[in-house]
N, CA, C and O of each residue as an XYZ file, in Angstrom:
776
protein
N       0.828     -1.193      0.000
C       0.000      0.000      0.000
C       0.872      1.257      0.000
O       0.611      2.206     -0.739
N       1.936      1.247      0.860
C       2.824      2.398      0.936
C       3.505      2.639     -0.414
O       3.688      3.788     -0.817
N       3.882      1.560     -1.119
C       4.498      1.707     -2.436
C       3.536      2.357     -3.420
O       3.953      3.172     -4.243
N       2.255      2.009     -3.347
C       1.263      2.608     -4.253
C       1.094      4.090     -3.966
O       0.965      4.892     -4.892
N       1.094      4.461     -2.689
C       0.972      5.881     -2.334
C       2.192      6.644     -2.816
O       2.058      7.725     -3.391
N       3.382      6.100     -2.590
C       4.613      6.766     -3.025
C       4.658      6.881     -4.536
O       5.052      7.917     -5.072
N       4.256      5.825     -5.226
C       4.225      5.870     -6.682
C       3.247      6.928     -7.152
O       3.524      7.646     -8.113
N       2.108      7.035     -6.488
C       1.127      8.065     -6.843
C       1.709      9.455     -6.664
O       1.477     10.338     -7.490
N       2.466      9.656     -5.586
C       3.090     10.963     -5.352
C       4.109     11.289     -6.435
O       4.152     12.413     -6.933
N       4.928     10.307     -6.798
C       5.922     10.536     -7.853
C       5.222     10.866     -9.162
O       5.585     11.824     -9.845
N       4.230     10.078     -9.502
C       3.529     10.311    -10.766
C       2.801     11.647    -10.752
O       2.746     12.329    -11.776
N       2.231     12.038     -9.591
C       1.587     13.345     -9.502
C       2.598     14.450     -9.759
O       2.335     15.377    -10.524
N       3.762     14.348     -9.112
C       4.812     15.351     -9.307
C       5.238     15.400    -10.764
O       5.385     16.477    -11.344
N       5.432     14.247    -11.339
C       5.881     14.215    -12.731
C       4.790     14.708    -13.674
O       5.086     15.419    -14.635
N       3.532     14.345    -13.419
C       2.459     14.785    -14.307
C       2.180     16.275    -14.188
O       1.780     16.908    -15.164
N       2.389     16.854    -12.978
C       2.176     18.296    -12.860
C       3.221     19.060    -13.648
O       2.940     20.146    -14.153
N       4.435     18.506    -13.763
C       5.440     19.182    -14.575
C       5.400     18.699    -16.018
O       5.949     19.354    -16.904
N       4.757     17.563    -16.265
C       4.738     17.023    -17.623
C       3.900     17.870    -18.569
O       4.136     17.867    -19.778
N       2.933     18.589    -18.037
C       2.130     19.423    -18.921
C       3.007     20.435    -19.631
O       2.713     20.833    -20.758
N       4.093     20.856    -18.971
C       5.042     21.741    -19.625
C       5.937     20.957    -20.575
O       6.435     21.507    -21.557
N       6.146     19.661    -20.283
C       7.056     18.851    -21.077
C       6.435     18.261    -22.323
O       7.150     17.675    -23.137
N       5.119     18.393    -22.506
C       4.471     17.769    -23.648
C       4.958     18.330    -24.985
O       4.885     17.642    -26.003
N       5.446     19.554    -24.994
C       5.931     20.124    -26.239
C       7.263     19.509    -26.652
O       7.717     19.702    -27.779
N       7.885     18.769    -25.742
C       9.169     18.135    -26.033
C       8.947     16.723    -26.560
O       8.133     15.968    -26.028
N       9.670     16.386    -27.594
C       9.573     15.070    -28.199
C      10.521     14.107    -27.485
O      11.659     14.464    -27.183
N      10.063     12.914    -27.223
C      10.907     11.917    -26.575
C      12.119     11.603    -27.444
O      12.011     11.487    -28.665
N      13.267     11.468    -26.799
C      14.484     11.098    -27.518
C      14.850      9.641    -27.258
O      15.881      9.160    -27.728
N      13.990      8.934    -26.496
C      14.270      7.552    -26.126
C      13.199      6.608    -26.650
O      12.030      6.968    -26.786
N      13.636      5.393    -26.938
C      12.705      4.325    -27.305
C      12.933      3.175    -26.331
O      14.054      2.691    -26.180
N      11.860      2.743    -25.673
C      11.957      1.671    -24.683
C      10.748      0.757    -24.825
O       9.742      1.152    -25.414
N      10.834     -0.466    -24.290
C       9.666     -1.351    -24.301
C       8.478     -0.697    -23.602
O       8.654      0.157    -22.733
N       7.280     -1.097    -23.981
C       6.055     -0.503    -23.419
C       5.907     -0.766    -21.932
O       5.126     -0.088    -21.265
N       6.638     -1.735    -21.397
C       6.561     -2.039    -19.969
C       7.316     -1.019    -19.120
O       7.191     -1.024    -17.896
N       8.095     -0.147    -19.752
C       8.821      0.903    -19.029
C       7.941      2.147    -18.973
O       7.403      2.566    -19.998
N       7.786      2.745    -17.788
C       7.048      3.999    -17.650
C       7.863      5.141    -18.253
O       9.093      5.103    -18.247
N       7.178      6.144    -18.767
C       7.810      7.258    -19.473
C       7.399      8.592    -18.872
O       6.231      8.785    -18.534
N       8.341      9.511    -18.735
C       8.051     10.882    -18.313
C       9.007     11.829    -19.019
O      10.120     11.442    -19.373
N       8.578     13.066    -19.224
C       9.434     14.138    -19.737
C       9.225     15.354    -18.842
O       8.093     15.765    -18.588
N      10.333     15.923    -18.367
C      10.277     17.081    -17.471
C      11.217     18.158    -18.021
O      12.390     17.882    -18.270
N      10.714     19.381    -18.210
C      11.582     20.443    -18.729
C      12.499     21.025    -17.650
O      12.167     21.025    -16.464
N      13.649     21.516    -18.083
C      14.515     22.315    -17.215
C      14.014     23.754    -17.237
O      13.479     24.194    -18.255
N      14.170     24.503    -16.142
C      14.740     24.058    -14.871
C      13.803     23.090    -14.155
O      12.584     23.262    -14.165
N      14.389     22.077    -13.538
C      13.612     21.085    -12.801
C      13.029     21.745    -11.563
O      13.750     22.409    -10.818
N      11.736     21.574    -11.335
C      11.079     22.246    -10.197
C      11.691     21.825     -8.866
O      11.719     22.620     -7.926
N      12.181     20.590     -8.767
C      12.732     20.099     -7.509
C      14.244     20.313     -7.409
O      14.827     20.080     -6.350
N      14.888     20.756     -8.498
C      16.342     21.008     -8.501
C      16.654     22.176     -9.433
O      17.349     22.001    -10.434
N      16.142     23.378     -9.108
C      16.305     24.518    -10.012
C      17.735     25.022    -10.141
O      18.025     25.804    -11.046
N      18.636     24.594     -9.259
C      20.020     25.066     -9.339
C      20.814     24.395    -10.452
O      21.904     24.859    -10.789
N      20.291     23.310    -11.032
C      20.987     22.678    -12.167
C      20.790     23.591    -13.367
O      19.653     23.818    -13.780
N      21.883     24.128    -13.946
C      21.774     25.244    -14.900
C      21.517     24.860    -16.352
O      21.867     25.620    -17.254
N      20.922     23.714    -16.597
C      20.727     23.271    -17.975
C      19.464     23.863    -18.588
O      18.530     24.249    -17.884
N      19.458     23.924    -19.921
C      18.276     24.317    -20.684
C      17.963     23.158    -21.610
O      18.833     22.680    -22.338
N      16.727     22.713    -21.579
C      16.309     21.563    -22.359
C      15.298     20.770    -21.561
O      14.402     21.346    -20.944
N      15.432     19.441    -21.566
C      14.505     18.619    -20.795
C      15.115     17.281    -20.422
O      16.131     16.852    -20.967
N      14.449     16.639    -19.468
C      14.835     15.321    -18.982
C      13.813     14.316    -19.500
O      12.611     14.492    -19.302
N      14.286     13.268    -20.159
C      13.443     12.201    -20.697
C      13.739     10.955    -19.866
O      14.862     10.451    -19.893
N      12.737     10.444    -19.118
C      12.939      9.343    -18.171
C      12.250      8.060    -18.609
O      11.223      8.090    -19.287
N      12.834      6.927    -18.210
C      12.225      5.605    -18.373
C      12.436      4.828    -17.081
O      13.547      4.755    -16.557
N      11.333      4.243    -16.572
C      11.361      3.486    -15.328
C      11.176      2.008    -15.648
O      10.197      1.632    -16.291
N      12.112      1.166    -15.202
C      12.045     -0.274    -15.462
C      10.813     -0.878    -14.794
O      10.328     -0.348    -13.795
N      10.308     -1.977    -15.338
C       9.188     -2.664    -14.676
C       9.567     -2.985    -13.221
O      10.691     -3.403    -12.944
N       8.626     -2.785    -12.305
C       8.805     -3.066    -10.873
C       9.821     -2.157    -10.193
O      10.332     -2.497     -9.126
N      10.120     -1.017    -10.785
C      11.119     -0.109    -10.204
C      10.694      0.445     -8.839
O      11.543      0.862     -8.051
N       9.392      0.451     -8.557
C       8.907      0.998     -7.294
C       8.624     -0.078     -6.239
O       8.129      0.233     -5.156
N       8.933     -1.329     -6.547
C       8.690     -2.450     -5.641
C       9.965     -2.754     -4.853
O      10.932     -3.274     -5.408
N       9.963     -2.429     -3.567
C      11.179     -2.575     -2.761
C      11.622     -4.019     -2.582
O      12.734     -4.264     -2.115
N      10.772     -4.985     -2.944
C      11.151     -6.395     -2.818
C      11.697     -6.961     -4.127
O      12.114     -8.118     -4.175
N      11.697     -6.163     -5.173
C      12.100     -6.629     -6.503
C      13.535     -6.201     -6.822
O      14.000     -5.168     -6.340
N      14.227     -6.995     -7.630
C      15.604     -6.663     -8.038
C      15.665     -5.351     -8.815
O      16.704     -4.691     -8.829
N      14.562     -4.965     -9.463
C      14.535     -3.731    -10.257
C      14.227     -2.479     -9.432
O      14.084     -1.393     -9.991
N      14.127     -2.620     -8.123
C      13.795     -1.476     -7.273
C      14.767     -0.326     -7.528
O      15.983     -0.511     -7.481
N      14.221      0.863     -7.797
C      14.987      2.075     -8.138
C      15.892      1.850     -9.351
O      16.999      2.384     -9.409
N      15.424      1.065    -10.312
C      16.151      0.901    -11.573
C      15.418      1.709    -12.629
O      14.291      1.393    -13.011
N      16.072      2.746    -13.084
C      15.482      3.627    -14.094
C      16.601      4.353    -14.813
O      17.766      4.251    -14.427
N      16.254      5.075    -15.846
C      17.275      5.830    -16.561
C      16.672      7.113    -17.080
O      15.455      7.246    -17.212
N      17.544      8.049    -17.371
C      17.080      9.298    -17.954
C      18.161      9.893    -18.836
O      19.349      9.607    -18.693
N      17.707     10.724    -19.743
C      18.595     11.495    -20.600
C      18.316     12.959    -20.348
O      17.163     13.388    -20.337
N      19.375     13.726    -20.145
C      19.255     15.178    -20.145
C      19.588     15.624    -21.560
O      20.740     15.540    -21.986
N      18.599     16.089    -22.279
C      18.732     16.537    -23.667
C      18.786     18.060    -23.605
O      17.756     18.723    -23.482
N      19.989     18.605    -23.690
C      20.190     19.996    -23.292
C      21.049     20.776    -24.287
O      21.720     20.206    -25.147
N      21.002     22.090    -24.136
C      21.923     22.958    -24.854
C      23.297     22.764    -24.240
O      23.437     22.661    -23.021
N      24.308     22.716    -25.092
C      25.663     22.464    -24.582
C      26.249     23.760    -24.037
O      26.687     24.626    -24.795
N      26.250     23.881    -22.713
C      26.857     25.061    -22.122
C      27.520     24.789    -20.776
O      28.123     25.694    -20.199
N      27.421     23.568    -20.265
C      28.044     23.241    -18.991
C      28.843     21.946    -19.176
O      28.263     20.924    -19.544
N      30.158     21.962    -18.928
C      30.948     20.745    -19.132
C      30.561     19.644    -18.140
O      30.192     19.917    -16.998
N      30.653     18.409    -18.599
C      30.406     17.260    -17.727
C      31.741     16.865    -17.107
O      32.645     16.386    -17.792
N      31.845     17.074    -15.805
C      33.042     16.724    -15.044
C      32.603     15.988    -13.786
O      31.423     15.995    -13.435
N      33.556     15.354    -13.111
C      33.205     14.679    -11.858
C      32.683     15.692    -10.839
O      31.778     15.386    -10.063
N      33.253     16.896    -10.844
C      32.807     17.921     -9.898
C      31.373     18.363    -10.193
O      30.555     18.473     -9.280
N      31.069     18.616    -11.481
C      29.706     19.032    -11.836
C      28.694     17.923    -11.582
O      27.600     18.185    -11.083
N      29.052     16.681    -11.922
C      28.132     15.574    -11.671
C      27.828     15.455    -10.178
O      26.674     15.272     -9.789
N      28.853     15.558     -9.352
C      28.643     15.486     -7.904
C      27.705     16.589     -7.444
O      26.750     16.334     -6.710
N      27.973     17.805     -7.873
C      27.151     18.954     -7.464
C      25.712     18.814     -7.952
O      24.772     19.022     -7.185
N      25.537     18.460     -9.232
C      24.190     18.407     -9.803
C      23.388     17.223     -9.291
O      22.181     17.344     -9.082
N      24.035     16.074     -9.082
C      23.285     14.924     -8.570
C      22.943     15.087     -7.096
O      21.902     14.604     -6.653
N      23.790     15.753     -6.334
C      23.408     16.056     -4.952
C      22.166     16.943     -4.944
O      21.226     16.688     -4.191
N      22.159     17.986     -5.780
C      20.990     18.880     -5.857
C      19.761     18.125     -6.356
O      18.662     18.321     -5.837
N      19.937     17.267     -7.354
C      18.836     16.517     -7.954
C      18.147     15.633     -6.914
O      16.931     15.706     -6.738
N      18.931     14.797     -6.226
C      18.317     13.849     -5.294
C      17.891     14.497     -3.989
O      16.921     14.052     -3.375
N      18.594     15.542     -3.546
C      18.114     16.261     -2.367
C      16.731     16.842     -2.634
O      15.849     16.766     -1.779
N      16.538     17.423     -3.818
C      15.233     17.987     -4.164
C      14.190     16.926     -4.422
O      13.057     17.041     -3.955
N      14.556     15.896     -5.159
C      13.611     14.831     -5.502
C      13.061     14.155     -4.254
O      11.859     13.911     -4.160
N      13.914     13.856     -3.315
C      13.482     13.121     -2.130
C      12.701     13.982     -1.145
O      12.161     13.466     -0.167
N      12.636     15.284     -1.390
C      11.844     16.175     -0.537
C      10.478     16.487     -1.141
O       9.715     17.255     -0.554
N      10.153     15.917     -2.286
C       8.879     16.211     -2.927
C       7.709     15.886     -2.012
O       6.743     16.647     -1.935
N       7.795     14.766     -1.325
C       6.773     14.397     -0.350
C       7.041     15.203      0.914
O       8.031     14.951      1.602
N       6.185     16.166      1.232
C       6.428     17.076      2.353
C       6.537     16.343      3.688
O       7.068     16.895      4.652
N       6.048     15.124      3.756
C       6.169     14.361      5.004
C       7.623     13.999      5.296
O       7.945     13.590      6.411
N       8.514     14.147      4.292
C       9.923     13.822      4.498
C      10.668     14.917      5.255
O      11.771     14.677      5.746
N      10.096     16.103      5.359
C      10.817     17.219      5.963
C      11.242     16.921      7.399
O      12.320     17.345      7.815
N      10.417     16.197      8.168
C      10.803     15.847      9.525
C      12.076     15.022      9.511
O      12.986     15.274     10.300
N      12.150     14.040      8.624
C      13.343     13.208      8.504
C      14.562     14.069      8.169
O      15.624     13.897      8.767
N      14.415     14.982      7.227
C      15.549     15.793      6.812
C      15.990     16.749      7.913
O      17.188     16.978      8.081
N      15.047     17.312      8.669
C      15.402     18.257      9.735
C      16.098     17.540     10.890
O      17.017     18.089     11.498
N      15.668     16.326     11.194
C      16.205     15.609     12.343
C      17.503     14.873     12.043
O      18.197     14.462     12.973
N      17.840     14.701     10.813
C      18.984     13.884     10.422
C      20.139     14.783     10.002
O      20.016     15.499      9.008
N      21.270     14.771     10.732
C      22.390     15.614     10.348
C      22.995     15.213      9.008
O      23.650     16.033      8.364
N      22.793     13.980      8.574
C      23.270     13.533      7.268
C      22.114     13.580      6.279
O      21.797     12.589      5.622
N      21.491     14.753      6.186
C      20.258     14.852      5.414
C      20.510     15.207      3.959
O      19.661     15.828      3.320
N      21.627     14.836      3.441
C      21.919     15.189      2.062
C      22.476     13.981      1.306
O      23.000     13.030      1.887
N      22.341     14.067      0.017
C      22.890     13.040     -0.859
C      24.403     13.178     -0.899
O      24.929     14.290     -0.930
N      25.094     12.063     -0.897
C      26.548     12.070     -1.037
C      26.878     11.306     -2.308
O      26.686     10.093     -2.384
N      27.379     12.032     -3.309
C      27.695     11.441     -4.606
C      29.197     11.402     -4.818
O      29.919     12.308     -4.401
N      29.663     10.338     -5.473
C      31.072     10.216     -5.851
C      31.113      9.670     -7.274
O      30.468      8.667     -7.578
N      31.867     10.326     -8.136
C      31.986      9.905     -9.530
C      33.441      9.721     -9.913
O      34.330     10.395     -9.393
N      33.669      8.789    -10.841
C      35.004      8.624    -11.409
C      34.885      8.483    -12.912
O      33.899      7.955    -13.426
N      35.902      8.962    -13.608
C      35.926      8.900    -15.071
C      36.199      7.470    -15.502
O      37.002      6.773    -14.880
N      35.534      7.026    -16.567
C      35.776      5.716    -17.156
C      36.060      5.916    -18.643
O      36.050      7.045    -19.132
N      36.312      4.834    -19.353
C      36.578      4.955    -20.789
C      35.327      5.334    -21.572
O      35.433      5.860    -22.680
N      34.146      5.075    -21.020
C      32.897      5.386    -21.729
C      32.123      6.552    -21.127
O      31.082      6.936    -21.659
N      32.605      7.117    -20.040
C      31.893      8.215    -19.392
C      32.285      8.320    -17.935
O      33.436      8.605    -17.602
N      31.293      8.082    -17.053
C      31.526      8.174    -15.616
C      30.731      7.076    -14.917
O      29.644      6.710    -15.364
N      31.273      6.555    -13.824
C      30.538      5.695    -12.905
C      30.473      6.406    -11.569
O      31.399      7.120    -11.187
N      29.373      6.207    -10.861
C      29.248      6.860     -9.577
C      28.415      6.062     -8.606
O      27.711      5.125     -8.981
N      28.511      6.455     -7.339
C      27.649      5.924     -6.295
C      27.060      7.117     -5.551
O      27.699      8.159     -5.403
N      25.848      6.941     -5.096
C      25.159      8.007     -4.380
C      24.495      7.421     -3.142
O      23.736      6.455     -3.229
N      24.785      8.009     -2.001
C      24.074      7.665     -0.771
C      22.880      8.610     -0.706
O      23.040      9.822     -0.563
N      21.680      8.038     -0.813
C      20.462      8.826     -1.001
C      19.409      8.386      0.008
O      19.274      7.197      0.298
N      18.670      9.347      0.535
C      17.522      9.026      1.367
C      16.340      8.727      0.449
O      15.981      9.556     -0.387
N      15.735      7.553      0.597
C      14.590      7.168     -0.217
C      13.330      7.772      0.405
O      12.705      7.191      1.292
N      12.984      8.960     -0.096
C      11.833      9.671      0.438
C      10.495      9.174     -0.068
O       9.457      9.656      0.386
N      10.483      8.224     -0.994
C       9.231      7.753     -1.583
C       8.773      6.402     -1.062
O       7.583      6.209     -0.812
N       9.685      5.475     -0.896
C       9.266      4.103     -0.618
C       9.692      3.614      0.766
O       8.840      3.419      1.634
N      10.986      3.413      0.987
C      11.434      2.766      2.222
C      11.653      3.727      3.371
O      11.681      3.304      4.527
N      11.811      5.031      3.082
C      12.126      6.038      4.107
C      13.417      5.683      4.835
O      13.538      5.869      6.046
N      14.374      5.171      4.077
C      15.688      4.813      4.615
C      16.752      5.255      3.614
O      16.459      5.524      2.449
N      17.988      5.324      4.093
C      19.079      5.614      3.174
C      19.390      4.381      2.345
O      19.236      3.249      2.804
N      19.829      4.617      1.120
C      20.186      3.530      0.213
C      21.351      4.003     -0.662
O      21.635      5.198     -0.749
N      22.006      3.056     -1.297
C      23.056      3.376     -2.256
C      22.508      3.155     -3.653
O      21.991      2.084     -3.971
N      22.627      4.185     -4.487
C      22.293      4.057     -5.901
C      23.593      4.089     -6.690
O      24.484      4.887     -6.398
N      23.700      3.229     -7.678
C      24.834      3.218     -8.592
C      24.389      3.853     -9.897
O      23.228      3.733    -10.288
N      25.304      4.522    -10.567
C      24.938      5.247    -11.780
C      26.058      5.187    -12.803
O      27.240      5.291    -12.474
N      25.651      5.015    -14.053
C      26.565      5.120    -15.194
C      26.119      6.323    -16.012
O      24.936      6.476    -16.313
N      27.074      7.176    -16.367
C      26.778      8.391    -17.110
C      27.594      8.388    -18.400
O      28.806      8.174    -18.383
N      26.907      8.628    -19.519
C      27.579      8.768    -20.807
C      27.143     10.084    -21.433
O      25.975     10.466    -21.360
N      28.097     10.768    -22.047
C      27.807     12.046    -22.688
C      28.067     11.949    -24.184
O      29.059     11.368    -24.625
N      27.156     12.531    -24.950
C      27.286     12.599    -26.406
C      26.931     14.010    -26.845
O      26.031     14.636    -26.285
N      27.638     14.502    -27.844
C      27.233     15.774    -28.440
C      26.652     15.480    -29.810
O      27.235     14.728    -30.591
N      25.502     16.075    -30.100
C      24.794     15.851    -31.357
C      24.908     17.121    -32.209
O      24.107     18.041    -32.044
N      25.892     17.184    -33.117
C      26.090     18.412    -33.888
C      24.910     18.767    -34.791
O      24.631     19.947    -35.003
N      24.217     17.763    -35.322
C      23.060     18.047    -36.186
C      21.995     18.845    -35.451
O      21.354     19.725    -36.025
N      21.817     18.528    -34.176
C      20.795     19.180    -33.361
C      21.383     20.266    -32.465
O      20.648     21.031    -31.841
N      22.722     20.326    -32.405
C      23.419     21.222    -31.484
C      22.952     20.993    -30.044
O      22.653     21.936    -29.311
N      22.898     19.704    -29.659
C      22.429     19.318    -28.334
C      23.450     18.415    -27.647
O      24.147     17.628    -28.287
N      23.513     18.552    -26.355
C      24.302     17.673    -25.513
C      23.341     16.635    -24.948
O      22.242     16.968    -24.505
N      23.764     15.379    -24.968
C      22.928     14.288    -24.472
C      23.683     13.605    -23.339
O      24.748     13.025    -23.551
N      23.125     13.679    -22.140
C      23.732     13.045    -20.974
C      22.810     11.916    -20.544
O      21.723     12.153    -20.017
N      23.254     10.687    -20.775
C      22.459      9.505    -20.437
C      22.901      8.981    -19.082
O      24.096      8.831    -18.827
N      21.932      8.701    -18.209
C      22.211      8.234    -16.856
C      21.404      6.973    -16.573
O      20.174      7.009    -16.565
N      22.090      5.865    -16.343
C      21.462      4.605    -15.957
C      21.654      4.442    -14.449
O      22.777      4.540    -13.955
N      20.568      4.194    -13.717
C      20.599      4.202    -12.254
C      19.985      2.903    -11.717
O      18.956      2.441    -12.212
N      20.631      2.322    -10.698
C      20.065      1.155    -10.028
C      20.668      1.003     -8.642
O      21.780      1.463     -8.380
N      19.925      0.355     -7.763
C      20.483     -0.010     -6.451
C      21.456     -1.169     -6.585
O      22.295     -1.376     -5.709
N      21.357     -1.914     -7.654
C      22.197     -3.103     -7.817
C      23.636     -2.724     -8.189
O      23.872     -1.702     -8.834
N      24.590     -3.561     -7.771
C      25.987     -3.363     -8.143
C      26.147     -3.500     -9.655
O      25.316     -4.114    -10.324
N      27.210     -2.930    -10.175
C      27.410     -2.893    -11.626
C      27.528     -4.280    -12.261
O      27.311     -4.409    -13.466
N      27.860     -5.309    -11.502
C      27.977     -6.652    -12.081
C      26.667     -7.439    -12.024
O      26.630     -8.600    -12.432
N      25.596     -6.828    -11.525
C      24.299     -7.507    -11.413
C      23.620     -7.561    -12.786
O      23.770     -6.628    -13.575
N      22.874     -8.638    -13.089
C      22.192     -8.769    -14.387
C      21.194     -7.648    -14.702
O      20.864     -7.432    -15.868
N      20.706     -6.927    -13.670
C      19.736     -5.866    -13.918
C      20.302     -4.804    -14.868
O      19.544     -4.135    -15.570
N      21.619     -4.648    -14.892
C      22.209     -3.628    -15.767
C      22.028     -3.958    -17.242
O      22.140     -3.073    -18.089
N      21.751     -5.207    -17.558
C      21.473     -5.577    -18.953
C      20.143     -4.995    -19.434
O      19.937     -4.829    -20.637
N      19.236     -4.684    -18.496
C      17.949     -4.100    -18.882
C      18.119     -2.790    -19.650
O      17.311     -2.469    -20.522
N      19.163     -2.041    -19.329
C      19.341     -0.736    -19.956
C      19.625     -0.827    -21.452
O      19.465      0.156    -22.176
N      20.047     -2.004    -21.919
C      20.272     -2.164    -23.359
C      18.951     -2.134    -24.126
O      18.947     -1.975    -25.347
N      17.820     -2.288    -23.411
C      16.505     -2.231    -24.059
C      16.081     -0.803    -24.407
O      15.151     -0.600    -25.188
N      16.767      0.183    -23.824
C      16.404      1.587    -24.035
C      17.404      2.196    -25.005
O      18.608      2.212    -24.748
N      16.889      2.698    -26.124
C      17.744      3.226    -27.200
C      17.498      4.717    -27.405
O      16.398      5.227    -27.189
N      18.546      5.386    -27.824
C      18.450      6.796    -28.186
C      17.893      6.891    -29.597
O      18.436      6.285    -30.521
N      16.810      7.649    -29.772
C      16.188      7.803    -31.096
C      16.881      8.858    -31.949
O      16.788      8.826    -33.177
N      17.570      9.786    -31.310
C      18.201     10.890    -32.036
C      19.429     10.371    -32.792
O      20.283      9.702    -32.210
N      19.511     10.677    -34.062
C      20.664     10.309    -34.872
C      21.646     11.473    -34.865
O      21.342     12.559    -35.359
N      22.821     11.235    -34.302
C      23.790     12.322    -34.127
C      24.872     12.348    -35.203
O      25.636     13.311    -35.264
N      24.965     11.337    -36.044
C      26.018     11.308    -37.066
C      25.449     11.441    -38.448
O      26.197     11.436    -39.426
């Protein structure tokens, strides 16, 4: 029941901002079993992220079920104007702002955040040959009301035809060697950059 309420809150938040995002065309193709959302920048829950464009999200089946391997498994693309470099420092700063804001959407979380001295996301990123890998210690303000570790893979592409920067982020609670990471191969970028 709690998962259904939390899912309703997330979907309400996303749908209230989605009315602004409807003018944006999806840049992702995923199986119909993945939930879809588009949110324009500036993000209402993280306005300090200085991008212009929109976020295109896909949620894996059972992503909101805390008993399932896919719990908190989702991905998003920031389809933006190229004006802010992607660095480990920027990723840390922007993902801390993103998850701090996201997890406060449910106003009932404010008590937890006020009482907890570690009330912020702690992100760490490292450069890889294909982009960046990171871990984030995040308070799950929607489902479990506990801290959790999210793992993330970030890849950046520049699309000269569209003059757009594409930052793809695959996120899961599972370690990088877990089979759940194969699910992300089902989600493809529709934009042709070459």
